[in-house]
C-alpha positions as CSV (number, residue, x, y, z in Angstrom):
1,M,-27.5,1.9,34.4
2,S,-26.3,1.0,30.9
3,V,-23.1,2.3,29.5
4,T,-22.9,3.2,25.8
5,T,-19.6,2.7,24.0
6,T,-18.7,4.0,20.7
7,Q,-16.3,2.3,18.4
8,S,-13.6,4.5,16.8
9,S,-13.8,5.1,13.0
10,P,-10.9,3.6,11.0
11,L,-9.4,7.1,10.5
12,E,-9.7,7.9,14.2
13,S,-7.9,4.7,15.0
14,A,-5.2,5.4,12.4
15,V,-4.6,8.9,13.9
16,R,-4.3,7.4,17.4
17,I,-1.9,4.7,16.4
18,A,0.1,7.0,14.1
19,A,0.8,9.3,17.0
20,D,3.1,6.7,18.6
21,L,4.8,5.6,15.4
22,P,7.6,8.2,15.2
23,G,8.9,7.0,18.5
24,R,8.9,3.4,17.3
25,A,10.3,3.9,13.8
26,L,13.9,2.9,14.6
27,E,12.5,-0.2,16.3
28,V,10.5,-1.1,13.2
29,E,13.5,-0.6,11.0
30,S,16.0,-2.4,13.1
31,G,13.6,-5.3,13.6
32,R,13.0,-5.4,9.9
33,T,9.2,-5.9,10.3
34,V,6.3,-4.3,12.2
35,P,6.5,-5.6,15.8
36,A,3.9,-8.1,17.0
37,D,2.2,-5.8,19.5
38,L,1.8,-3.1,16.8
39,V,0.4,-5.7,14.3
40,A,-2.1,-6.8,17.0
41,E,-3.1,-3.1,17.6
42,L,-3.6,-2.6,13.9
43,R,-5.6,-5.8,13.7
44,D,-7.8,-4.9,16.6
45,A,-8.7,-1.6,14.9
46,G,-9.7,-3.5,11.8
47,L,-7.1,-1.7,9.7
48,F,-6.0,-4.8,7.8
49,G,-9.7,-5.3,6.8
50,L,-10.4,-1.9,5.1
51,M,-10.9,-3.6,1.7
52,A,-12.4,-6.9,3.0
53,P,-16.1,-7.5,2.2
54,A,-18.5,-6.4,4.9
55,S,-20.4,-9.7,4.4
56,L,-17.2,-11.5,5.6
57,G,-16.6,-9.3,8.6
58,G,-14.5,-6.6,6.9
59,L,-14.9,-2.9,6.8
60,E,-15.4,-2.5,3.0
61,A,-14.4,1.1,3.4
62,D,-14.8,3.8,0.7
63,P,-11.6,4.8,-1.1
64,L,-11.1,8.1,0.7
65,T,-11.3,6.4,4.1
66,L,-8.7,3.9,3.0
67,I,-6.5,6.6,1.6
68,G,-6.8,8.6,4.8
69,V,-5.9,5.7,7.0
70,V,-2.8,4.8,4.9
71,E,-1.8,8.5,4.8
72,E,-1.9,8.9,8.6
73,L,0.0,5.7,9.2
74,S,2.6,6.5,6.6
75,R,3.1,10.0,8.0
76,G,3.9,8.3,11.3
77,D,6.2,5.6,9.9
78,A,6.5,4.8,6.2
79,A,7.2,1.1,6.8
80,T,4.1,0.6,9.0
81,G,1.9,2.5,6.5
82,W,3.3,0.4,3.6
83,T,2.7,-2.9,5.6
84,V,-0.9,-1.9,6.2
85,L,-1.6,-1.0,2.5
86,I,0.0,-4.2,1.2
87,G,-1.8,-6.1,4.0
88,Q,-5.2,-5.3,2.5
89,G,-5.1,-8.7,0.8
90,A,-8.3,-9.7,2.6
91,G,-10.1,-7.6,-0.1
92,Y,-9.3,-10.4,-2.5
93,L,-11.8,-12.6,-0.7
94,A,-14.4,-10.8,-2.8
95,W,-13.1,-12.7,-5.8
96,L,-12.8,-16.1,-4.1
97,D,-15.6,-18.7,-4.2
98,R,-18.0,-17.9,-1.4
99,D,-17.6,-21.2,0.4
100,A,-13.8,-20.8,0.4
101,A,-14.0,-17.2,1.6
102,E,-16.3,-18.2,4.5
103,E,-13.9,-21.1,5.3
104,V,-11.0,-18.6,5.6
105,V,-12.8,-16.2,7.9
106,G,-14.3,-19.1,9.9
107,T,-10.8,-20.4,10.5
108,R,-9.2,-16.9,11.1
109,P,-11.7,-14.0,11.5
110,A,-10.3,-10.7,10.1
111,P,-7.3,-12.4,8.5
112,L,-4.2,-10.5,7.6
113,I,-3.5,-11.4,4.0
114,T,-0.6,-10.1,1.9
115,G,1.3,-11.5,-1.0
116,S,2.8,-11.0,-4.5
117,M,0.8,-10.4,-7.6
118,A,3.6,-11.3,-10.0
119,P,2.8,-14.6,-11.7
120,H,6.1,-16.3,-10.8
121,G,4.5,-19.6,-9.9
122,S,3.7,-22.5,-12.1
123,A,0.9,-25.0,-11.5
124,V,0.0,-28.5,-12.7
125,P,-3.3,-30.3,-12.1
126,S,-3.7,-32.5,-9.0
127,G,-6.8,-34.4,-9.6
128,D,-10.0,-32.7,-10.8
129,D,-10.3,-30.0,-8.1
130,A,-6.8,-29.0,-7.1
131,I,-3.4,-27.8,-8.5
132,R,0.2,-28.4,-7.3
133,L,1.9,-25.0,-7.0
134,T,5.6,-24.3,-7.2
135,G,7.2,-20.9,-7.3
136,R,9.2,-18.2,-5.6
137,W,7.9,-14.7,-5.2
138,P,10.0,-11.6,-4.2
139,Y,8.9,-8.4,-2.5
140,T,6.3,-10.0,-0.2
141,S,5.8,-7.3,2.3
142,G,4.6,-8.4,5.7
143,C,4.9,-12.0,4.9
144,S,6.2,-13.0,8.4
145,V,3.1,-11.6,10.1
146,A,0.5,-12.8,7.6
147,D,-2.1,-15.5,8.1
148,Y,-2.5,-16.2,4.4
149,L,-0.5,-15.3,1.3
150,V,-1.6,-14.5,-2.2
151,A,0.7,-15.9,-4.9
152,G,0.4,-15.3,-8.7
153,F,0.8,-18.2,-11.0
154,R,0.2,-19.5,-14.5
155,Q,-1.0,-22.9,-15.6
156,D,-0.2,-24.2,-19.1
157,A,0.8,-20.7,-20.2
158,G,-2.7,-19.5,-19.5
159,A,-3.8,-16.2,-18.0
160,P,-2.4,-15.3,-14.6
161,R,-4.4,-16.4,-11.5
162,F,-3.9,-16.0,-7.8
163,A,-3.7,-18.8,-5.2
164,L,-4.5,-18.2,-1.5
165,L,-2.0,-20.1,0.7
166,P,-2.0,-20.6,4.5
167,S,1.3,-19.1,5.8
168,A,2.4,-22.5,7.0
169,D,2.5,-23.7,3.4
170,V,5.3,-21.3,2.3
171,R,8.9,-20.9,3.2
172,I,10.3,-17.4,3.9
173,H,13.7,-16.5,2.6
174,D,15.4,-13.7,4.4
175,T,16.2,-11.5,1.4
176,W,15.1,-8.0,2.4
177,H,18.4,-6.3,2.9
178,V,17.7,-3.0,1.2
179,A,18.1,0.8,1.2
180,G,14.6,1.8,2.4
181,L,11.4,0.4,3.8
182,R,13.6,-1.9,5.8
183,G,10.8,-2.5,8.4
184,T,8.4,-4.0,5.9
185,G,9.9,-7.5,5.9
186,S,9.4,-7.8,2.1
187,H,11.2,-11.1,1.8
188,D,10.9,-13.8,-0.8
189,I,8.4,-16.5,-0.2
190,E,8.6,-20.0,-1.8
191,A,6.1,-22.8,-2.3
192,T,7.2,-26.2,-3.5
193,D,4.6,-28.7,-4.8
194,V,1.9,-27.3,-2.6
195,V,-1.6,-28.8,-3.2
196,V,-4.1,-25.9,-3.5
197,P,-7.8,-26.7,-4.0
198,Q,-9.2,-24.9,-7.1
199,R,-11.7,-23.1,-4.9
200,F,-8.7,-21.3,-3.3
201,T,-7.6,-19.9,-6.6
202,F,-9.2,-16.9,-8.4
203,D,-8.9,-14.5,-11.4
204,P,-8.2,-11.0,-10.0
205,F,-8.7,-9.5,-13.4
206,G,-12.3,-10.8,-13.8
207,P,-15.5,-9.8,-12.1
208,A,-15.7,-10.2,-8.3
209,R,-18.3,-12.4,-6.6
210,E,-19.2,-9.5,-4.3
211,D,-21.3,-6.7,-5.8
212,G,-20.1,-3.7,-3.8
213,P,-18.7,-0.7,-5.8
214,L,-15.2,-1.3,-4.3
215,Y,-15.0,-4.6,-6.2
216,R,-16.2,-3.1,-9.5
217,L,-12.9,-1.3,-9.8
218,P,-10.7,-2.9,-12.4
219,Y,-7.5,-4.5,-11.1
220,M,-5.1,-1.5,-11.5
221,S,-7.5,1.0,-10.2
222,Y,-8.2,-1.2,-7.2
223,L,-4.5,-1.4,-6.5
224,L,-4.0,2.4,-6.9
225,V,-6.7,3.2,-4.4
226,A,-4.8,1.1,-1.8
227,M,-1.5,2.8,-2.8
228,A,-2.6,6.4,-3.0
229,G,-2.3,7.3,0.7
230,F,1.4,6.4,1.0
231,P,3.0,9.2,-1.0
232,L,0.6,11.7,0.5
233,G,1.5,10.7,4.1
234,T,5.2,10.5,3.5
235,A,5.3,13.8,1.6
236,R,3.4,15.5,4.5
237,R,5.9,14.2,7.0
238,I,8.9,15.2,4.9
239,V,7.8,18.8,4.6
240,D,7.0,18.9,8.4
241,E,10.5,17.6,9.2
242,Y,12.0,20.1,6.7
243,R,10.2,23.0,8.4
244,D,11.2,21.9,11.9
245,I,14.9,21.5,10.9
246,V,15.3,24.9,9.2
247,L,13.7,26.7,12.1
248,V,16.7,25.7,14.4
249,K,19.6,24.9,12.0
250,R,22.1,27.6,11.0
251,N,24.3,27.8,7.9
252,T,28.0,28.5,7.9
253,E,27.4,32.2,8.3
254,R,25.4,31.4,11.5
255,T,22.1,32.5,9.9
256,L,19.0,30.4,10.6
257,L,18.1,28.5,7.5
258,A,14.5,29.7,7.9
259,Q,15.7,33.3,7.4
260,T,17.5,32.6,4.1
261,P,15.6,33.5,0.9
262,I,16.3,30.2,-0.9
263,I,14.9,28.1,2.0
264,Q,11.9,30.4,2.3
265,A,11.1,30.0,-1.4
266,E,11.7,26.2,-1.3
267,I,9.5,25.6,1.8
268,V,6.5,27.3,0.2
269,R,7.1,25.5,-3.1
270,C,7.2,22.2,-1.3
271,E,4.1,23.0,0.7
272,A,2.2,24.0,-2.4
273,A,3.3,20.9,-4.2
274,V,2.2,18.5,-1.4
275,R,-1.2,20.2,-1.0
276,S,-1.8,20.2,-4.8
277,A,-0.9,16.5,-5.1
278,R,-3.3,15.7,-2.3
279,S,-6.1,17.7,-4.0
280,F,-5.5,15.9,-7.3
281,V,-5.7,12.5,-5.7
282,H,-8.9,13.3,-3.8
283,D,-10.5,14.8,-6.9
284,A,-9.6,11.8,-9.0
285,V,-10.7,9.3,-6.4
286,R,-14.1,11.1,-5.9
287,Q,-14.8,11.0,-9.6
288,V,-13.9,7.3,-9.9
289,W,-16.0,6.4,-6.9
290,A,-19.0,8.4,-8.2
291,E,-18.9,6.6,-11.6
292,T,-18.4,3.3,-9.9
293,Q,-21.7,3.5,-8.1
294,D,-23.5,2.6,-11.3
295,G,-20.9,0.4,-13.1
296,I,-17.3,0.8,-14.1
297,A,-15.6,4.2,-14.2
298,S,-14.6,5.3,-17.7
299,P,-11.0,4.7,-18.9
300,R,-10.3,8.4,-18.9
301,T,-11.4,8.8,-15.3
302,R,-9.3,5.8,-14.2
303,A,-6.3,7.2,-16.2
304,L,-6.6,10.4,-14.2
305,L,-6.6,8.3,-11.0
306,T,-3.3,6.7,-12.2
307,A,-1.9,10.1,-13.1
308,S,-2.8,11.5,-9.7
309,V,-1.1,8.7,-7.7
310,Q,1.9,8.9,-10.0
311,H,2.1,12.6,-9.6
312,A,1.9,12.3,-5.8
313,M,4.9,9.9,-5.7
314,R,6.9,12.2,-8.0
315,T,6.1,15.1,-5.7
316,T,7.2,13.1,-2.7
317,I,10.5,12.3,-4.2
318,D,10.9,16.0,-5.2
319,V,10.3,17.4,-1.7
320,A,12.5,14.7,-0.2
321,D,15.3,15.8,-2.4
322,S,14.8,19.4,-1.6
323,A,14.7,18.8,2.1
324,M,17.9,16.6,2.1
325,R,19.9,19.1,0.0
326,A,18.8,22.0,2.3
327,C,19.2,20.4,5.7
328,G,22.7,19.0,5.3
329,A,24.9,16.2,6.6
330,S,23.3,16.2,10.1
331,Q,20.4,14.4,8.5
332,L,22.5,11.4,7.4
333,Y,22.5,9.7,10.8
334,D,20.2,6.8,11.5
335,R,18.4,8.8,14.2
336,A,17.3,11.4,11.7
337,P,13.8,10.8,10.4
338,L,14.4,12.8,7.2
339,Q,17.0,10.5,5.8
340,R,14.9,7.5,6.6
341,F,11.9,8.9,4.8
342,F,14.2,9.9,1.9
343,R,15.3,6.2,1.6
344,D,11.8,4.9,2.1
345,V,10.2,6.9,-0.7
346,Q,12.9,6.0,-3.1
347,T,12.3,2.4,-2.4
348,A,8.5,2.7,-2.6
349,A,8.8,4.4,-6.0
350,Q,10.1,1.2,-7.5
351,H,6.7,-0.5,-7.1
352,I,4.9,-1.3,-10.4
353,A,2.0,1.1,-9.4
354,F,4.4,4.0,-9.5
355,G,6.4,2.9,-12.5
356,L,6.8,4.4,-16.0
357,E,4.8,1.7,-17.6
358,A,1.7,2.6,-15.6
359,Q,2.3,6.2,-16.4
360,R,2.6,5.4,-20.1
361,R,-0.7,3.5,-20.1
362,A,-2.5,6.4,-18.5
363,G,-1.1,8.7,-21.1
364,S,-2.2,6.4,-23.9
365,V,-5.8,6.6,-22.6
366,L,-5.7,10.4,-22.4
367,L,-4.6,10.4,-26.0
368,G,-7.6,8.3,-27.1
369,Q,-5.8,5.0,-27.4
370,D,-7.1,1.6,-26.2
371,V,-5.6,0.0,-23.1
372,P,-6.9,-3.3,-21.6
373,D,-9.4,-2.5,-18.9
374,F,-7.6,-4.3,-16.1
375,L,-4.4,-2.3,-16.8
376,I,-5.9,1.1,-16.2
């Protein structure tokens, strides 16, 4: 008799793994990185390969699947969700020379690739087919668990390029002593005079070598698709925690917070805001994806994607502020998930994808002004 097995979908795997994350959140934070066994579980489920080309063993998932996975994991633990979204660097194999990409997955199938897009490195030629790379890159989430690292650089004041480095070629500096997302291990990495064959460098702003619609997204849109699930998942968890706290906590007059008019009004406002933000993201992503099937989505459509993700993060910060002000000093302790999520979302909001400059560019497009394709 044969036995038929079914493999879980990425979203099913994310829901299963996320169920255990609240119980491990303090471990992740105190360890300052996602623990090895949890990394292995995420790897086995293919969740670091959501953006990796199917032709190279990845899942090449559609954007709503990617967003759903990151949303579920971030709802369970913000640092784990962040590590998984930043750990989608295997998607950049779509821009690498085919022989180099095949060499990577031949050496390490389903590689975990993270890195820094900032062009803080400098390169000089090393023969005809290589460069020597030197630089130091901050905010490299998940660097201690990665197989390869992407590092941005410039050569002779030219346009930025990315180099793909084996983790053994970089030094990690323990710099990630911060307010939030402490469990992401977002340390500095450094390369000193590292020889990198040219075939392991690529232009992330140019056309990909893979033809799938995921790789037709211009650079910033590609990044925002990876980021979008994080504020949705953290906002959902914050409102859930808010509700659970006010159902049992009393004010100084010994009235349950849930029975006070101001909390009743705030809870429904926060619930509506989170649901509205999620709908905006999903609507914007669906439109981008539909247009990408036949080419590149219009600047206006991509600007609305940026606007939706920006709005989702602002909504998350707003509901976190409301919850912390309402729930009081009892939520300041390390054991309280609410204060941890409050810190985590404030830290995440400093990422360039959520910054005012990205918001300004989206507004420029909606006002009919030109913005370089890769920046919107």
